[in-house]
N, C-alpha and C positions, 0 to 999 in steps of 0.2 A: 171940827177936828176929827180926823179919821180914827176909826176904831183900832185899838192896839190888838195884836194877835201873835200867836206862835204858830210855827209850821213844822210839819214832818214831811219831808220830801219822799216821793215814791222810791222804792229800792230798784225798780225797773225803769229804765229811761224811756220816756215817750215824749213826742212833740206836743201832744194834746192829752195830758194825763186826766183820768177821771178825778173829780174833786169832791171831797166831803168837807162841809163846813159845820162846825160845832158851836152851838149857842147854849151857854151854861144857865143855871137857874139863879134865883134871887139869893143874894148873900154869898155867892161863890165867886169863882174867877176862871180865867181861861185854862188854868192847869187841871181843873177838876175832870171834865170829860176827856181831856187829852190823855188821861191815864189809860183810856181804851186804845189809843192809837197804835201801840206796838202789837196789839193782838188782832188788828184789822188787816185786810188784804194788802200785800206789799205794793201793788201797783196804784194804790190810792194816794193822791196828794191830800193831806189833811191839814186844815186850817182851823184853829180854835180862837174865836174872838173874845175879847174882854168887853163886858157891858160898860156903858159910859158913865154911870152914876156911882161914885165911890161911897161906900157905907163905912169906910175905915177898916184898918187891920186886914188889908188884902181881900175885902169883901166888896162885891159890886152888884149893881142891879140894872135892869133894863128900864124899870119904872118903879115908882114908889108904891108900896102897898100899905093901906091903912088896916091893920089887923084888928082894930077895935070896931071898924065900921061893919055895916051890913054886907052880906056876900055880894049883893048886886052893885055896890059902889066901892069896893075895896081897892080897885086898881085905879091909878092915876092915868086916865086914858090919853090926856094931852102928852104926857111923857112917853107913853107907849107908842103913840103915833110918831113922835119924834124919833124914837129908837127904830121904829120900822123904816122910816126914811133913811136913817143911817145904815141900817142893815141892807136896804136895797142898793144904796150907793156902794157900800163895802163889797157886796157880792159882785157887782159889775167891775169894780176895780181889781178884785182878786182874779176874776176870770181873765181879764185882759193882761194883768201882770204875769200870770203863770201860764197863759195860753191854754187854759183848761178846756176839756171836752164838755161842751154845754149839753151834749146828749147823754152824758153820764155825770150829772150834777146831783149830789145828795146834800140835803140839809137835815141835820140832826139837832133837835132841841130837847132840853130837859126842863120840866116845870115851867117857869116863866119864859125860858128860851123856847120851850115847846109851843106855848101859846103864840108867841111871835112867829115861830116857824110856820105854823099852820095859817096864820093870818097872811104871812108873806106869800104863801102858795096861792091863796085865794086872790090876792092882789096882783100876782105875777104868774098866772097859769101857763104862759108861753115861755117863761124863762126857766122854770124849775119843773122837774118831774117827780123826783123821789124824795119823800119826806119821812123821816123817822121821828115820831112824836112820842116822847117818853114822859109819862106822869104829868100830863097837862090836859087841856081841853080847848075846844073852839070857842073863843069869845066873839060872839057875833057883832059886838060893838066895834070891833076892829076890822070887820070885813067891809068890802065895797057895798054901797047902798043897793047895787043891782046884782049882788052875788048869786041870787037864785036863777038868773037868766044867762049867766056867762057860760062859756065853753071850757069845760075842765077835762076834756078827753085825754089829755097828756098826764094828768096827775095820778100818783100812786102813793098811798099812805101805808106805813106800818105804825100802828098805834098800840101802846102798851100802858098798863097802869097797875099799881099795887091794889089788891082787893081790900087791904086794910090801911090804905093811905090816910094818915091823920092830918095831912096838910091840905091836900086837894081831894075832896071826897070822890070815891070811884063813881058815884052816881053822875057827877059832872062829866067824867070821861066817857061814860056809856052813851051819852047823847051824841058824841062825835060820829061813831059809825052810822048811827041812825040818820043824821043829817047828810053824811057823805053818800049813803045809799039812796037817799031821796034825790040827790043831785047826780046820781049815776057816776060817782067818783070811785075808782078802784081803791079798795082798802082792806087791810087785815087788822083785826083787833084781838089783842091778847090780854089776859089778866094773870097776875102772879101773886102768890100768897105772901106778900111783903107790904111794907109801909111805903113811905115816900123815897123810893130808891130803885136801883136797877139790880134785879136778882141775876145770878149767874146764868140761869136758863133764858132769861130775857135777853141778855147780851148775846148768847149763842143764837137765839132766834133772829134777832135783827141783823147779826153778822151774816147769817146764811141768806137772809132776805137781800142784803146788799150784794153778796156774791152772785146770786142769781141774776142780778140786774147789771152786772159789770160786763 
């Protein structure tokens, strides 16, 4: 079953609009990150997807998390893989349906959506270029087995995290730019004095990052 989504059309008409796809975090829904939409550049086509697993009361997840388990096996990787396949299909369908500009494709994920956004980039380095990775980390269990030898010359990451994040420790996030640097992947890493959320300065910084790439 295709992912449900909401859309904000660009204010400026274009045959091939630049596209920003939003992937929300665990326990949230497609409306959450969409609250950013009105503050982002007018020429962006913005699509916010809803995760497939319902937790009830308008809450959704990309995969189940066992909060009682050890950090190393909290995530249901089978469900995460299934969601990744759904995201891959979803992005292809959206690009075709809206005739989006594949050279100006942005994928923004928060928390669980961030983890999957970064995994998507590693798995599809020729389909995506710009990744905005908010309050997440690179889960190497979701990367291709040969990820260390692939060509990632097109990828460009904006990564941010709260320095006092009580949900996903900042130490996990700090490993991301280290790995990206090892693989010669372009990236910018920022920390902000907040918990598991997006500070106003964080929003301003990734908005400017997007503007520079439009």
